[in-house]
C-alpha positions in Angstrom: -39.4 73.4 -8.2 -37.8 70.7 -6.1 -40.9 68.5 -6.6 -40.6 69.0 -10.4 -36.9 68.0 -10.3 -37.8 64.9 -8.3 -40.5 64.0 -10.8 -38.2 64.5 -13.7 -35.6 62.3 -12.1 -38.1 59.6 -11.4 -39.4 59.8 -15.0 -35.8 59.5 -16.3 -35.1 56.5 -14.1 -38.4 54.9 -15.1 -37.7 55.6 -18.8 -34.2 54.3 -18.4 -35.5 51.1 -16.8 -38.1 50.6 -19.5 -35.4 51.0 -22.2 -33.3 48.3 -20.5 -36.3 46.0 -20.2 -37.1 46.5 -23.9 -33.5 45.8 -24.9 -33.4 42.7 -22.7 -36.7 41.3 -24.0 -35.4 42.0 -27.6 -32.2 40.0 -26.9 -34.2 37.2 -25.4 -36.4 37.1 -28.5 -33.4 37.0 -30.8 -31.8 34.2 -28.7 -35.1 32.2 -28.9 -35.3 32.7 -32.6 -31.7 31.6 -33.0 -32.3 28.5 -30.9 -35.4 27.7 -32.8 -33.6 27.9 -36.2 -30.7 25.8 -34.9 -33.2 23.2 -33.6 -34.9 23.0 -37.0 -31.8 22.0 -38.9 -31.9 18.8 -40.8 -29.9 16.1 -39.1 -28.2 13.2 -40.8 -27.7 9.9 -39.1 -24.1 8.7 -39.2 -23.9 5.0 -39.9 -20.8 3.4 -38.4 -18.5 1.3 -40.6 -19.1 -1.7 -38.3 -22.4 -1.7 -36.7 -22.2 -5.0 -34.9 -24.2 -6.9 -37.5 -21.6 -9.7 -37.9 -21.4 -12.5 -35.3 -17.9 -12.9 -33.9 -17.7 -16.5 -35.1 -18.4 -15.3 -38.7 -15.6 -12.6 -38.5 -13.2 -15.2 -37.2 -14.1 -17.6 -40.0 -13.5 -14.9 -42.6 -10.2 -14.1 -41.0 -9.2 -17.7 -40.8 -10.1 -18.4 -44.4 -8.0 -15.5 -45.5 -5.0 -16.7 -43.4 -5.3 -20.3 -44.7 -5.4 -19.0 -48.3 -2.3 -16.9 -47.8 -0.5 -20.0 -46.3 -1.6 -22.1 -49.2 -0.8 -19.6 -52.0 2.1 -17.6 -50.4 3.7 -19.9 -47.8 6.9 -17.8 -47.5 5.1 -14.5 -46.9 6.0 -12.9 -43.5 3.3 -13.6 -40.9 2.9 -9.9 -39.9 2.0 -9.1 -43.5 -0.6 -11.9 -43.6 -2.1 -10.6 -40.3 -2.3 -7.1 -41.6 -3.8 -8.3 -44.9 -6.4 -10.5 -43.3 -7.4 -7.7 -40.8 -7.9 -5.3 -43.8 -9.7 -8.0 -45.9 -12.1 -8.7 -43.0 -12.8 -5.0 -42.4 -13.5 -4.4 -46.1 -15.8 -7.4 -46.3 -17.7 -6.2 -43.3 -18.1 -2.7 -44.9 -19.1 -4.0 -48.3 -21.3 -7.1 -47.6 -23.9 -8.1 -45.1 -23.5 -11.3 -43.1 -26.0 -13.0 -45.4 -24.3 -11.9 -48.6 -21.0 -13.3 -47.5 -22.5 -16.8 -47.5 -23.5 -16.6 -51.2 -21.3 -16.2 -54.4 -23.6 -13.8 -56.2 -22.9 -10.6 -54.1 -19.2 -11.4 -54.1 -19.2 -11.6 -57.9 -21.4 -8.6 -58.2 -19.0 -6.2 -56.4 -15.9 -8.1 -57.7 -14.7 -8.6 -54.2 -11.2 -9.8 -55.2 -10.5 -6.5 -57.0 -12.0 -4.4 -54.2 -9.8 -6.2 -51.6 -6.6 -5.7 -53.8 -7.3 -2.0 -54.4 -8.1 -1.1 -50.8 -5.8 -3.4 -48.8 -2.7 -4.1 -50.8 -1.4 -0.5 -50.9 -1.4 -0.6 -47.1 0.8 -3.7 -47.1 3.6 -2.3 -49.2 6.5 -1.5 -46.8 9.1 1.1 -47.5 12.4 -0.7 -48.2 14.5 2.1 -46.7 
């Protein structure tokens, strides 16, 4: 009888161990399946606004052209507003046009650059009179 009880206990322990191994292997398989599905997701490449395609000299020339035009057409405008406007104009130009397109008049006319600059930059320049 004592031997039978010992055999029963060993069988219970062995069965218990098998059950835990089965549960553990099932969890591992579910985790692997989850990781596989996560890894197969379609990824999209994020293109930065400014990807370094403009030479520094060209950015400076765009900014200087903007500043000189403000001085010519609005000589009494506060300098800080001119700086903010030219910063915004240069940023918008870099977003909308390639360095080669900036050199020619066709792309500038095609996207109506003046209208785009006014719509995107001028609202930022309006200061609250309060």
